C-alpha angles and dihedrals in degrees: 000000000000089000091054093052091049091049091049093049091048090050090048091051093050091048090049092051090048092048089054095050114118092015121117092206123081112253124222121240126219112271115282094021122103116212118198117218109237117206114218123221129208112317118250112254114261113237114221110225123212111233114250091238093063093047090053093049092050092051110071116190127185119221117219113241118229113254110285093014115131118208110207103183142143121235090269090062095249120129105251095215101040119102143039120325129187129204108257105215111040097012092220097114128076129185130194117197122188125178115235095187129250090067094300127127130192110219132190122186125187120185121181115207092177140343089273100042139047140165121226129195127190122181148139114239128198125219113241106210093198096055100022088230133129113234132186142187128190096024120165120245123184133176108210127193126194127211126215091275093053095252113147130221127190105229099174133021132176146148116260141186132198154138135257114203126187107215129208091267092058092252121135115233113201126194118182132178094229086086124047094231133110089199107103125226109238122224129190133191 
C-alpha cells in the first residue's frame, strides 16, 4: 500500500511539473508534495529537416534497362506513345496504346463511320530506334456493322501494316494499308 501511495505521489509530482512547463509563473503542487523549480538553460537549436519528398526529387537515378529493352520516354519520364489518342479532324477515331516492354506496343483503334458501322484495328507495333516510329506488320482490321438489336457482324476482315509517327507538334500521324492513301490520320491526346 505504501508503494502505491509513493507511486501516486511521484506521478502527481511529474504531472505538476509538466503542467508548469512553458509557464513563467510558479505552479502550485498538490498538498504534501514539494516541487523543485528547475531553471532552464538556453534551448537547443532546432534542426530543420528536409522532407523526404524533396530529397527524392533532387536525386535522379537512372534505372538500367534489361538487355534488349528500349526506353522511349520524354524528358519527364512518361512514355510518349502510351495512352489514349483521338482523331483530330472528325473526332470519330480513338486509339489506345500500351507498352508491352522490349520496344513493343499493343494498339487498338476504333473508328465509327456511323451509328451502325465501325472499323476496328488490333496490332502489335515495334519501336524503330532510327526513325522513332512505331511500325507493324500483320495487324488485324475488321469492318463491323450493327443491326437494330445491337448484334454485330464482321463484314470485312484483312491483314494490315502501317506506321505511327510522332511529329514535332506532339501529334501522332498514322498511316495504315487498310486504306489506299498516303495521307496520314492525325491523332492528339
